[in-house]
All heavy atoms as atom14 arrays in JSON, in Angstrom:
{
  "sequence": "MNQNLSSFLIGVLGAVITLSAYSQTFISPTECITVGLFVLGFGLLVREGFISI",
  "atom14_mask": [
    [1, 1, 1, 1, 1, 1, 1, 1, 0, 0, 0, 0, 0, 0],
    [1, 1, 1, 1, 1, 1, 1, 1, 0, 0, 0, 0, 0, 0],
    [1, 1, 1, 1, 1, 1, 1, 1, 1, 0, 0, 0, 0, 0],
    [1, 1, 1, 1, 1, 1, 1, 1, 0, 0, 0, 0, 0, 0],
    [1, 1, 1, 1, 1, 1, 1, 1, 0, 0, 0, 0, 0, 0],
    [1, 1, 1, 1, 1, 1, 0, 0, 0, 0, 0, 0, 0, 0],
    [1, 1, 1, 1, 1, 1, 0, 0, 0, 0, 0, 0, 0, 0],
    [1, 1, 1, 1, 1, 1, 1, 1, 1, 1, 1, 0, 0, 0],
    [1, 1, 1, 1, 1, 1, 1, 1, 0, 0, 0, 0, 0, 0],
    [1, 1, 1, 1, 1, 1, 1, 1, 0, 0, 0, 0, 0, 0],
    [1, 1, 1, 1, 0, 0, 0, 0, 0, 0, 0, 0, 0, 0],
    [1, 1, 1, 1, 1, 1, 1, 0, 0, 0, 0, 0, 0, 0],
    [1, 1, 1, 1, 1, 1, 1, 1, 0, 0, 0, 0, 0, 0],
    [1, 1, 1, 1, 0, 0, 0, 0, 0, 0, 0, 0, 0, 0],
    [1, 1, 1, 1, 1, 0, 0, 0, 0, 0, 0, 0, 0, 0],
    [1, 1, 1, 1, 1, 1, 1, 0, 0, 0, 0, 0, 0, 0],
    [1, 1, 1, 1, 1, 1, 1, 1, 0, 0, 0, 0, 0, 0],
    [1, 1, 1, 1, 1, 1, 1, 0, 0, 0, 0, 0, 0, 0],
    [1, 1, 1, 1, 1, 1, 1, 1, 0, 0, 0, 0, 0, 0],
    [1, 1, 1, 1, 1, 1, 0, 0, 0, 0, 0, 0, 0, 0],
    [1, 1, 1, 1, 1, 0, 0, 0, 0, 0, 0, 0, 0, 0],
    [1, 1, 1, 1, 1, 1, 1, 1, 1, 1, 1, 1, 0, 0],
    [1, 1, 1, 1, 1, 1, 0, 0, 0, 0, 0, 0, 0, 0],
    [1, 1, 1, 1, 1, 1, 1, 1, 1, 0, 0, 0, 0, 0],
    [1, 1, 1, 1, 1, 1, 1, 0, 0, 0, 0, 0, 0, 0],
    [1, 1, 1, 1, 1, 1, 1, 1, 1, 1, 1, 0, 0, 0],
    [1, 1, 1, 1, 1, 1, 1, 1, 0, 0, 0, 0, 0, 0],
    [1, 1, 1, 1, 1, 1, 0, 0, 0, 0, 0, 0, 0, 0],
    [1, 1, 1, 1, 1, 1, 1, 0, 0, 0, 0, 0, 0, 0],
    [1, 1, 1, 1, 1, 1, 1, 0, 0, 0, 0, 0, 0, 0],
    [1, 1, 1, 1, 1, 1, 1, 1, 1, 0, 0, 0, 0, 0],
    [1, 1, 1, 1, 1, 1, 0, 0, 0, 0, 0, 0, 0, 0],
    [1, 1, 1, 1, 1, 1, 1, 1, 0, 0, 0, 0, 0, 0],
    [1, 1, 1, 1, 1, 1, 1, 0, 0, 0, 0, 0, 0, 0],
    [1, 1, 1, 1, 1, 1, 1, 0, 0, 0, 0, 0, 0, 0],
    [1, 1, 1, 1, 0, 0, 0, 0, 0, 0, 0, 0, 0, 0],
    [1, 1, 1, 1, 1, 1, 1, 1, 0, 0, 0, 0, 0, 0],
    [1, 1, 1, 1, 1, 1, 1, 1, 1, 1, 1, 0, 0, 0],
    [1, 1, 1, 1, 1, 1, 1, 0, 0, 0, 0, 0, 0, 0],
    [1, 1, 1, 1, 1, 1, 1, 1, 0, 0, 0, 0, 0, 0],
    [1, 1, 1, 1, 0, 0, 0, 0, 0, 0, 0, 0, 0, 0],
    [1, 1, 1, 1, 1, 1, 1, 1, 1, 1, 1, 0, 0, 0],
    [1, 1, 1, 1, 0, 0, 0, 0, 0, 0, 0, 0, 0, 0],
    [1, 1, 1, 1, 1, 1, 1, 1, 0, 0, 0, 0, 0, 0],
    [1, 1, 1, 1, 1, 1, 1, 1, 0, 0, 0, 0, 0, 0],
    [1, 1, 1, 1, 1, 1, 1, 0, 0, 0, 0, 0, 0, 0],
    [1, 1, 1, 1, 1, 1, 1, 1, 1, 1, 1, 0, 0, 0],
    [1, 1, 1, 1, 1, 1, 1, 1, 1, 0, 0, 0, 0, 0],
    [1, 1, 1, 1, 0, 0, 0, 0, 0, 0, 0, 0, 0, 0],
    [1, 1, 1, 1, 1, 1, 1, 1, 1, 1, 1, 0, 0, 0],
    [1, 1, 1, 1, 1, 1, 1, 1, 0, 0, 0, 0, 0, 0],
    [1, 1, 1, 1, 1, 1, 0, 0, 0, 0, 0, 0, 0, 0],
    [1, 1, 1, 1, 1, 1, 1, 1, 0, 0, 0, 0, 0, 0]
  ],
  "atom14_positions": [
    [[3.61, 14.32, -6.41], [4.74, 15.12, -6.0], [5.69, 15.13, -7.2], [5.96, 14.12, -7.74], [5.39, 14.46, -4.8], [6.42, 15.34, -4.1], [6.99, 14.88, -2.46], [6.7, 13.18, -2.2], [0.0, 0.0, 0.0], [0.0, 0.0, 0.0], [0.0, 0.0, 0.0], [0.0, 0.0, 0.0], [0.0, 0.0, 0.0], [0.0, 0.0, 0.0]],
    [[6.17, 16.32, -7.57], [7.03, 16.39, -8.75], [8.46, 15.94, -8.46], [8.83, 15.71, -7.28], [7.0, 17.78, -9.3], [7.58, 18.84, -8.46], [8.29, 18.51, -7.45], [7.46, 20.11, -8.81], [0.0, 0.0, 0.0], [0.0, 0.0, 0.0], [0.0, 0.0, 0.0], [0.0, 0.0, 0.0], [0.0, 0.0, 0.0], [0.0, 0.0, 0.0]],
    [[9.21, 15.82, -9.48], [10.56, 15.28, -9.39], [11.48, 16.11, -8.61], [12.29, 15.65, -7.83], [11.08, 15.07, -10.83], [12.41, 14.34, -10.93], [12.75, 14.1, -12.33], [12.03, 14.46, -13.31], [13.9, 13.46, -12.59], [0.0, 0.0, 0.0], [0.0, 0.0, 0.0], [0.0, 0.0, 0.0], [0.0, 0.0, 0.0], [0.0, 0.0, 0.0]],
    [[11.38, 17.47, -8.75], [12.23, 18.39, -8.01], [11.98, 18.29, -6.46], [12.96, 18.26, -5.69], [12.05, 19.8, -8.49], [12.64, 20.03, -9.84], [13.53, 19.31, -10.27], [12.12, 21.03, -10.51], [0.0, 0.0, 0.0], [0.0, 0.0, 0.0], [0.0, 0.0, 0.0], [0.0, 0.0, 0.0], [0.0, 0.0, 0.0], [0.0, 0.0, 0.0]],
    [[10.74, 18.26, -6.09], [10.43, 18.2, -4.66], [10.84, 16.9, -4.08], [11.38, 16.78, -2.94], [8.9, 18.43, -4.4], [8.43, 18.47, -3.0], [9.18, 19.54, -2.22], [6.96, 18.65, -2.96], [0.0, 0.0, 0.0], [0.0, 0.0, 0.0], [0.0, 0.0, 0.0], [0.0, 0.0, 0.0], [0.0, 0.0, 0.0], [0.0, 0.0, 0.0]],
    [[10.64, 15.73, -4.82], [11.04, 14.47, -4.36], [12.57, 14.42, -4.09], [13.07, 13.94, -3.12], [10.68, 13.37, -5.37], [9.33, 13.27, -5.49], [0.0, 0.0, 0.0], [0.0, 0.0, 0.0], [0.0, 0.0, 0.0], [0.0, 0.0, 0.0], [0.0, 0.0, 0.0], [0.0, 0.0, 0.0], [0.0, 0.0, 0.0], [0.0, 0.0, 0.0]],
    [[13.33, 14.94, -5.11], [14.81, 14.85, -4.95], [15.25, 15.8, -3.83], [16.18, 15.5, -3.11], [15.43, 15.2, -6.25], [15.12, 16.58, -6.65], [0.0, 0.0, 0.0], [0.0, 0.0, 0.0], [0.0, 0.0, 0.0], [0.0, 0.0, 0.0], [0.0, 0.0, 0.0], [0.0, 0.0, 0.0], [0.0, 0.0, 0.0], [0.0, 0.0, 0.0]],
    [[14.55, 16.92, -3.61], [14.89, 17.81, -2.52], [14.68, 17.12, -1.18], [15.51, 17.21, -0.31], [14.08, 19.15, -2.61], [14.29, 20.04, -1.43], [15.48, 20.76, -1.33], [13.35, 20.13, -0.44], [15.68, 21.61, -0.25], [13.5, 20.99, 0.65], [14.72, 21.68, 0.73], [0.0, 0.0, 0.0], [0.0, 0.0, 0.0], [0.0, 0.0, 0.0]],
    [[13.58, 16.48, -1.01], [13.3, 15.77, 0.25], [14.26, 14.62, 0.51], [14.71, 14.41, 1.6], [11.86, 15.33, 0.28], [10.78, 16.41, 0.33], [9.36, 15.8, 0.23], [10.94, 17.23, 1.53], [0.0, 0.0, 0.0], [0.0, 0.0, 0.0], [0.0, 0.0, 0.0], [0.0, 0.0, 0.0], [0.0, 0.0, 0.0], [0.0, 0.0, 0.0]],
    [[14.6, 13.9, -0.6], [15.62, 12.87, -0.46], [16.98, 13.44, -0.04], [17.71, 12.92, 0.79], [15.69, 12.05, -1.72], [14.41, 11.25, -1.97], [16.91, 11.07, -1.71], [14.32, 10.59, -3.38], [0.0, 0.0, 0.0], [0.0, 0.0, 0.0], [0.0, 0.0, 0.0], [0.0, 0.0, 0.0], [0.0, 0.0, 0.0], [0.0, 0.0, 0.0]],
    [[17.32, 14.59, -0.65], [18.55, 15.25, -0.31], [18.6, 15.73, 1.14], [19.63, 15.62, 1.79], [0.0, 0.0, 0.0], [0.0, 0.0, 0.0], [0.0, 0.0, 0.0], [0.0, 0.0, 0.0], [0.0, 0.0, 0.0], [0.0, 0.0, 0.0], [0.0, 0.0, 0.0], [0.0, 0.0, 0.0], [0.0, 0.0, 0.0], [0.0, 0.0, 0.0]],
    [[17.49, 16.26, 1.62], [17.41, 16.67, 3.02], [17.59, 15.48, 3.92], [18.29, 15.6, 4.94], [16.08, 17.52, 3.25], [15.86, 17.66, 4.76], [16.13, 18.77, 2.57], [0.0, 0.0, 0.0], [0.0, 0.0, 0.0], [0.0, 0.0, 0.0], [0.0, 0.0, 0.0], [0.0, 0.0, 0.0], [0.0, 0.0, 0.0], [0.0, 0.0, 0.0]],
    [[16.9, 14.4, 3.58], [17.03, 13.19, 4.38], [18.49, 12.67, 4.44], [18.99, 12.34, 5.49], [16.13, 12.07, 3.86], [16.18, 10.77, 4.58], [15.67, 10.88, 6.0], [15.38, 9.73, 3.79], [0.0, 0.0, 0.0], [0.0, 0.0, 0.0], [0.0, 0.0, 0.0], [0.0, 0.0, 0.0], [0.0, 0.0, 0.0], [0.0, 0.0, 0.0]],
    [[19.21, 12.71, 3.27], [20.55, 12.28, 3.24], [21.5, 13.19, 4.07], [22.36, 12.73, 4.72], [0.0, 0.0, 0.0], [0.0, 0.0, 0.0], [0.0, 0.0, 0.0], [0.0, 0.0, 0.0], [0.0, 0.0, 0.0], [0.0, 0.0, 0.0], [0.0, 0.0, 0.0], [0.0, 0.0, 0.0], [0.0, 0.0, 0.0], [0.0, 0.0, 0.0]],
    [[21.19, 14.47, 4.02], [21.95, 15.45, 4.8], [21.78, 15.27, 6.27], [22.74, 15.28, 7.07], [21.61, 16.87, 4.36], [0.0, 0.0, 0.0], [0.0, 0.0, 0.0], [0.0, 0.0, 0.0], [0.0, 0.0, 0.0], [0.0, 0.0, 0.0], [0.0, 0.0, 0.0], [0.0, 0.0, 0.0], [0.0, 0.0, 0.0], [0.0, 0.0, 0.0]],
    [[20.55, 14.98, 6.64], [20.26, 14.72, 8.11], [20.97, 13.46, 8.56], [21.55, 13.41, 9.64], [18.74, 14.68, 8.32], [18.43, 14.13, 9.7], [18.1, 16.02, 8.18], [0.0, 0.0, 0.0], [0.0, 0.0, 0.0], [0.0, 0.0, 0.0], [0.0, 0.0, 0.0], [0.0, 0.0, 0.0], [0.0, 0.0, 0.0], [0.0, 0.0, 0.0]],
    [[20.91, 12.41, 7.78], [21.62, 11.19, 8.1], [23.1, 11.42, 8.26], [23.78, 10.96, 9.23], [21.32, 10.05, 7.07], [19.83, 9.68, 7.18], [22.22, 8.87, 7.3], [19.4, 8.77, 6.05], [0.0, 0.0, 0.0], [0.0, 0.0, 0.0], [0.0, 0.0, 0.0], [0.0, 0.0, 0.0], [0.0, 0.0, 0.0], [0.0, 0.0, 0.0]],
    [[23.69, 12.15, 7.27], [25.1, 12.39, 7.25], [25.55, 13.25, 8.49], [26.52, 12.97, 9.15], [25.54, 13.04, 5.9], [25.16, 12.26, 4.88], [27.07, 13.26, 5.94], [0.0, 0.0, 0.0], [0.0, 0.0, 0.0], [0.0, 0.0, 0.0], [0.0, 0.0, 0.0], [0.0, 0.0, 0.0], [0.0, 0.0, 0.0], [0.0, 0.0, 0.0]],
    [[24.79, 14.33, 8.74], [25.14, 15.16, 9.85], [24.88, 14.59, 11.24], [25.43, 15.07, 12.25], [24.39, 16.55, 9.7], [24.79, 17.37, 8.47], [23.88, 18.58, 8.33], [26.23, 17.75, 8.6], [0.0, 0.0, 0.0], [0.0, 0.0, 0.0], [0.0, 0.0, 0.0], [0.0, 0.0, 0.0], [0.0, 0.0, 0.0], [0.0, 0.0, 0.0]],
    [[24.0, 13.56, 11.29], [23.75, 12.99, 12.57], [24.74, 11.83, 12.9], [24.52, 11.12, 13.92], [22.36, 12.39, 12.65], [22.26, 11.3, 11.76], [0.0, 0.0, 0.0], [0.0, 0.0, 0.0], [0.0, 0.0, 0.0], [0.0, 0.0, 0.0], [0.0, 0.0, 0.0], [0.0, 0.0, 0.0], [0.0, 0.0, 0.0], [0.0, 0.0, 0.0]],
    [[25.82, 11.76, 12.17], [26.78, 10.61, 12.35], [27.32, 10.62, 13.76], [27.43, 9.53, 14.34], [27.91, 10.78, 11.36], [0.0, 0.0, 0.0], [0.0, 0.0, 0.0], [0.0, 0.0, 0.0], [0.0, 0.0, 0.0], [0.0, 0.0, 0.0], [0.0, 0.0, 0.0], [0.0, 0.0, 0.0], [0.0, 0.0, 0.0], [0.0, 0.0, 0.0]],
    [[27.68, 11.72, 14.37], [28.26, 11.71, 15.66], [27.32, 11.93, 16.82], [27.75, 11.96, 17.97], [29.43, 12.78, 15.7], [30.49, 12.36, 14.72], [30.62, 13.13, 13.52], [31.34, 11.34, 15.0], [31.62, 12.74, 12.62], [32.35, 10.99, 14.07], [32.47, 11.66, 12.95], [33.46, 11.39, 12.03], [0.0, 0.0, 0.0], [0.0, 0.0, 0.0]],
    [[26.06, 12.16, 16.56], [25.08, 12.36, 17.59], [24.23, 11.14, 17.89], [23.31, 11.25, 18.73], [24.26, 13.64, 17.32], [23.47, 13.43, 16.14], [0.0, 0.0, 0.0], [0.0, 0.0, 0.0], [0.0, 0.0, 0.0], [0.0, 0.0, 0.0], [0.0, 0.0, 0.0], [0.0, 0.0, 0.0], [0.0, 0.0, 0.0], [0.0, 0.0, 0.0]],
    [[24.34, 10.11, 17.18], [23.52, 8.91, 17.39], [24.47, 7.8, 17.79], [25.63, 7.77, 17.54], [22.66, 8.64, 16.18], [23.43, 8.46, 14.89], [24.05, 7.13, 14.64], [23.52, 6.12, 15.16], [25.16, 7.09, 13.98], [0.0, 0.0, 0.0], [0.0, 0.0, 0.0], [0.0, 0.0, 0.0], [0.0, 0.0, 0.0], [0.0, 0.0, 0.0]],
    [[23.85, 6.72, 18.34], [24.65, 5.58, 18.8], [24.16, 4.29, 18.21], [24.64, 3.21, 18.64], [24.57, 5.42, 20.32], [23.13, 5.3, 20.69], [25.13, 6.69, 20.97], [0.0, 0.0, 0.0], [0.0, 0.0, 0.0], [0.0, 0.0, 0.0], [0.0, 0.0, 0.0], [0.0, 0.0, 0.0], [0.0, 0.0, 0.0], [0.0, 0.0, 0.0]],
    [[23.32, 4.32, 17.17], [22.76, 3.02, 16.62], [23.79, 2.35, 15.71], [24.0, 1.13, 15.79], [21.51, 3.3, 15.79], [20.39, 3.81, 16.63], [19.9, 5.11, 16.49], [19.86, 3.03, 17.66], [18.85, 5.59, 17.25], [18.79, 3.56, 18.48], [18.33, 4.8, 18.25], [0.0, 0.0, 0.0], [0.0, 0.0, 0.0], [0.0, 0.0, 0.0]],
    [[24.45, 3.1, 14.84], [25.47, 2.55, 13.99], [26.72, 3.42, 14.12], [26.66, 4.54, 14.62], [25.03, 2.44, 12.5], [24.61, 3.8, 11.96], [23.88, 1.49, 12.36], [24.22, 3.76, 10.5], [0.0, 0.0, 0.0], [0.0, 0.0, 0.0], [0.0, 0.0, 0.0], [0.0, 0.0, 0.0], [0.0, 0.0, 0.0], [0.0, 0.0, 0.0]],
    [[27.83, 2.95, 13.53], [29.11, 3.68, 13.7], [29.04, 4.98, 12.82], [28.32, 4.97, 11.85], [30.29, 2.79, 13.25], [30.28, 2.66, 11.87], [0.0, 0.0, 0.0], [0.0, 0.0, 0.0], [0.0, 0.0, 0.0], [0.0, 0.0, 0.0], [0.0, 0.0, 0.0], [0.0, 0.0, 0.0], [0.0, 0.0, 0.0], [0.0, 0.0, 0.0]],
    [[29.81, 5.88, 13.15], [29.83, 7.18, 12.38], [30.23, 6.93, 10.93], [29.65, 7.58, 10.01], [30.85, 8.05, 13.08], [30.86, 7.6, 14.5], [30.62, 6.09, 14.41], [0.0, 0.0, 0.0], [0.0, 0.0, 0.0], [0.0, 0.0, 0.0], [0.0, 0.0, 0.0], [0.0, 0.0, 0.0], [0.0, 0.0, 0.0], [0.0, 0.0, 0.0]],
    [[31.12, 6.06, 10.69], [31.58, 5.77, 9.28], [30.4, 5.22, 8.47], [30.18, 5.65, 7.35], [32.7, 4.83, 9.23], [33.78, 5.37, 10.02], [33.21, 4.55, 7.89], [0.0, 0.0, 0.0], [0.0, 0.0, 0.0], [0.0, 0.0, 0.0], [0.0, 0.0, 0.0], [0.0, 0.0, 0.0], [0.0, 0.0, 0.0], [0.0, 0.0, 0.0]],
    [[29.68, 4.26, 9.07], [28.54, 3.71, 8.38], [27.42, 4.72, 8.16], [26.75, 4.72, 7.14], [27.94, 2.5, 9.17], [28.88, 1.31, 9.2], [28.39, 0.2, 10.15], [27.49, 0.45, 10.99], [28.94, -0.88, 10.04], [0.0, 0.0, 0.0], [0.0, 0.0, 0.0], [0.0, 0.0, 0.0], [0.0, 0.0, 0.0], [0.0, 0.0, 0.0]],
    [[27.21, 5.58, 9.11], [26.24, 6.66, 9.04], [26.55, 7.59, 7.94], [25.67, 7.92, 7.09], [26.1, 7.38, 10.39], [24.64, 8.36, 10.49], [0.0, 0.0, 0.0], [0.0, 0.0, 0.0], [0.0, 0.0, 0.0], [0.0, 0.0, 0.0], [0.0, 0.0, 0.0], [0.0, 0.0, 0.0], [0.0, 0.0, 0.0], [0.0, 0.0, 0.0]],
    [[27.78, 8.02, 7.86], [28.18, 8.91, 6.68], [28.01, 8.22, 5.4], [27.59, 8.81, 4.4], [29.66, 9.37, 6.97], [29.69, 10.34, 8.2], [30.22, 10.07, 5.76], [31.05, 10.68, 8.65], [0.0, 0.0, 0.0], [0.0, 0.0, 0.0], [0.0, 0.0, 0.0], [0.0, 0.0, 0.0], [0.0, 0.0, 0.0], [0.0, 0.0, 0.0]],
    [[28.39, 6.92, 5.26], [28.31, 6.21, 4.05], [26.85, 6.11, 3.64], [26.52, 6.34, 2.43], [28.89, 4.78, 4.17], [30.22, 4.92, 4.63], [28.87, 4.01, 2.94], [0.0, 0.0, 0.0], [0.0, 0.0, 0.0], [0.0, 0.0, 0.0], [0.0, 0.0, 0.0], [0.0, 0.0, 0.0], [0.0, 0.0, 0.0], [0.0, 0.0, 0.0]],
    [[25.93, 5.75, 4.57], [24.5, 5.66, 4.21], [23.98, 7.03, 3.77], [23.26, 7.12, 2.79], [23.7, 5.12, 5.38], [22.25, 5.22, 5.18], [24.12, 3.62, 5.65], [0.0, 0.0, 0.0], [0.0, 0.0, 0.0], [0.0, 0.0, 0.0], [0.0, 0.0, 0.0], [0.0, 0.0, 0.0], [0.0, 0.0, 0.0], [0.0, 0.0, 0.0]],
    [[24.38, 8.07, 4.47], [23.94, 9.38, 4.12], [24.42, 9.82, 2.74], [23.59, 10.4, 1.97], [0.0, 0.0, 0.0], [0.0, 0.0, 0.0], [0.0, 0.0, 0.0], [0.0, 0.0, 0.0], [0.0, 0.0, 0.0], [0.0, 0.0, 0.0], [0.0, 0.0, 0.0], [0.0, 0.0, 0.0], [0.0, 0.0, 0.0], [0.0, 0.0, 0.0]],
    [[25.61, 9.49, 2.4], [26.07, 9.85, 1.04], [25.39, 9.0, -0.04], [25.15, 9.54, -1.12], [27.58, 9.6, 0.97], [28.42, 10.65, 1.8], [29.91, 10.4, 1.76], [28.16, 12.09, 1.34], [0.0, 0.0, 0.0], [0.0, 0.0, 0.0], [0.0, 0.0, 0.0], [0.0, 0.0, 0.0], [0.0, 0.0, 0.0], [0.0, 0.0, 0.0]],
    [[25.09, 7.75, 0.24], [24.34, 6.94, -0.76], [22.92, 7.53, -0.91], [22.42, 7.6, -2.06], [24.23, 5.48, -0.3], [25.4, 4.68, -0.7], [26.14, 3.95, 0.28], [25.74, 4.54, -2.03], [27.25, 3.23, -0.08], [26.84, 3.77, -2.4], [27.64, 3.13, -1.44], [0.0, 0.0, 0.0], [0.0, 0.0, 0.0], [0.0, 0.0, 0.0]],
    [[22.33, 7.97, 0.11], [20.99, 8.62, 0.01], [21.09, 9.92, -0.78], [20.23, 10.23, -1.62], [20.36, 8.87, 1.38], [19.07, 9.69, 1.31], [20.11, 7.54, 2.07], [0.0, 0.0, 0.0], [0.0, 0.0, 0.0], [0.0, 0.0, 0.0], [0.0, 0.0, 0.0], [0.0, 0.0, 0.0], [0.0, 0.0, 0.0], [0.0, 0.0, 0.0]],
    [[22.11, 10.71, -0.54], [22.34, 11.94, -1.29], [22.6, 11.57, -2.83], [22.06, 12.25, -3.7], [23.59, 12.71, -0.78], [23.29, 13.47, 0.46], [24.62, 13.97, 1.03], [22.34, 14.64, 0.3], [0.0, 0.0, 0.0], [0.0, 0.0, 0.0], [0.0, 0.0, 0.0], [0.0, 0.0, 0.0], [0.0, 0.0, 0.0], [0.0, 0.0, 0.0]],
    [[23.29, 10.56, -3.08], [23.51, 10.12, -4.49], [22.23, 9.69, -5.16], [21.94, 9.96, -6.28], [0.0, 0.0, 0.0], [0.0, 0.0, 0.0], [0.0, 0.0, 0.0], [0.0, 0.0, 0.0], [0.0, 0.0, 0.0], [0.0, 0.0, 0.0], [0.0, 0.0, 0.0], [0.0, 0.0, 0.0], [0.0, 0.0, 0.0], [0.0, 0.0, 0.0]],
    [[21.39, 8.96, -4.34], [20.12, 8.54, -4.85], [19.24, 9.74, -5.2], [18.52, 9.75, -6.25], [19.44, 7.63, -3.84], [18.07, 7.15, -4.27], [17.9, 6.18, -5.25], [16.87, 7.68, -3.67], [16.7, 5.71, -5.61], [15.7, 7.24, -4.09], [15.53, 6.24, -5.06], [0.0, 0.0, 0.0], [0.0, 0.0, 0.0], [0.0, 0.0, 0.0]],
    [[19.28, 10.74, -4.36], [18.53, 11.99, -4.61], [19.01, 12.64, -5.86], [18.2, 13.21, -6.7], [0.0, 0.0, 0.0], [0.0, 0.0, 0.0], [0.0, 0.0, 0.0], [0.0, 0.0, 0.0], [0.0, 0.0, 0.0], [0.0, 0.0, 0.0], [0.0, 0.0, 0.0], [0.0, 0.0, 0.0], [0.0, 0.0, 0.0], [0.0, 0.0, 0.0]],
    [[20.32, 12.67, -6.11], [20.85, 13.23, -7.33], [20.39, 12.46, -8.54], [20.06, 13.08, -9.55], [22.42, 13.22, -7.25], [23.1, 13.78, -8.5], [22.76, 15.27, -8.68], [24.59, 13.56, -8.35], [0.0, 0.0, 0.0], [0.0, 0.0, 0.0], [0.0, 0.0, 0.0], [0.0, 0.0, 0.0], [0.0, 0.0, 0.0], [0.0, 0.0, 0.0]],
    [[20.35, 11.12, -8.48], [19.87, 10.33, -9.57], [18.39, 10.61, -9.89], [18.01, 10.6, -11.02], [20.17, 8.85, -9.3], [21.57, 8.4, -9.3], [21.73, 6.94, -8.86], [22.24, 8.68, -10.68], [0.0, 0.0, 0.0], [0.0, 0.0, 0.0], [0.0, 0.0, 0.0], [0.0, 0.0, 0.0], [0.0, 0.0, 0.0], [0.0, 0.0, 0.0]],
    [[17.64, 10.78, -8.83], [16.24, 11.12, -9.06], [16.14, 12.47, -9.69], [15.33, 12.64, -10.68], [15.47, 11.1, -7.71], [14.09, 11.73, -7.87], [15.32, 9.68, -7.14], [0.0, 0.0, 0.0], [0.0, 0.0, 0.0], [0.0, 0.0, 0.0], [0.0, 0.0, 0.0], [0.0, 0.0, 0.0], [0.0, 0.0, 0.0], [0.0, 0.0, 0.0]],
    [[16.83, 13.47, -9.22], [16.83, 14.82, -9.81], [17.25, 14.82, -11.29], [16.62, 15.53, -12.06], [17.73, 15.7, -8.97], [18.02, 17.12, -9.58], [16.73, 17.93, -9.55], [16.92, 19.25, -10.02], [16.67, 19.68, -11.29], [16.23, 18.84, -12.15], [16.87, 20.92, -11.66], [0.0, 0.0, 0.0], [0.0, 0.0, 0.0], [0.0, 0.0, 0.0]],
    [[18.23, 14.04, -11.64], [18.68, 14.04, -13.03], [17.84, 13.23, -13.96], [17.98, 13.23, -15.17], [20.11, 13.5, -13.13], [21.15, 14.44, -12.44], [21.16, 15.81, -13.12], [21.04, 15.83, -14.4], [21.29, 16.81, -12.43], [0.0, 0.0, 0.0], [0.0, 0.0, 0.0], [0.0, 0.0, 0.0], [0.0, 0.0, 0.0], [0.0, 0.0, 0.0]],
    [[16.86, 12.44, -13.39], [15.9, 11.69, -14.18], [16.33, 10.29, -14.5], [15.65, 9.62, -15.28], [0.0, 0.0, 0.0], [0.0, 0.0, 0.0], [0.0, 0.0, 0.0], [0.0, 0.0, 0.0], [0.0, 0.0, 0.0], [0.0, 0.0, 0.0], [0.0, 0.0, 0.0], [0.0, 0.0, 0.0], [0.0, 0.0, 0.0], [0.0, 0.0, 0.0]],
    [[17.42, 9.82, -13.91], [17.88, 8.44, -14.13], [16.97, 7.44, -13.42], [16.8, 6.34, -13.85], [19.3, 8.23, -13.74], [20.29, 9.02, -14.53], [21.05, 10.04, -13.95], [20.42, 8.79, -15.93], [21.92, 10.76, -14.74], [21.29, 9.48, -16.67], [22.08, 10.5, -16.1], [0.0, 0.0, 0.0], [0.0, 0.0, 0.0], [0.0, 0.0, 0.0]],
    [[16.44, 7.87, -12.29], [15.52, 7.01, -11.48], [14.25, 7.76, -11.28], [14.16, 8.93, -10.98], [16.14, 6.67, -10.12], [17.41, 5.9, -10.26], [15.1, 5.91, -9.24], [18.14, 5.66, -8.95], [0.0, 0.0, 0.0], [0.0, 0.0, 0.0], [0.0, 0.0, 0.0], [0.0, 0.0, 0.0], [0.0, 0.0, 0.0], [0.0, 0.0, 0.0]],
    [[13.13, 7.06, -11.6], [11.81, 7.69, -11.42], [11.1, 7.14, -10.21], [11.04, 5.95, -9.95], [10.98, 7.4, -12.69], [9.69, 7.98, -12.51], [0.0, 0.0, 0.0], [0.0, 0.0, 0.0], [0.0, 0.0, 0.0], [0.0, 0.0, 0.0], [0.0, 0.0, 0.0], [0.0, 0.0, 0.0], [0.0, 0.0, 0.0], [0.0, 0.0, 0.0]],
    [[10.54, 8.05, -9.42], [9.81, 7.69, -8.23], [8.31, 7.8, -8.48], [7.8, 8.79, -8.92], [10.19, 8.42, -7.02], [11.67, 8.13, -6.67], [9.35, 8.04, -5.77], [12.14, 8.87, -5.48], [0.0, 0.0, 0.0], [0.0, 0.0, 0.0], [0.0, 0.0, 0.0], [0.0, 0.0, 0.0], [0.0, 0.0, 0.0], [0.0, 0.0, 0.0]]
  ]
}
């Protein structure tokens, strides 16, 4: 899988986590948004080439 596709899938996962903050009951909405933003940041680092998967 190439770097662009990997970063896109990580970004989609981060967006889903962030947007599901108020529709799930496992963790608090604030924690869910924080985790989602960290995943989005990780996807950005993969896309820019700082982290290789």
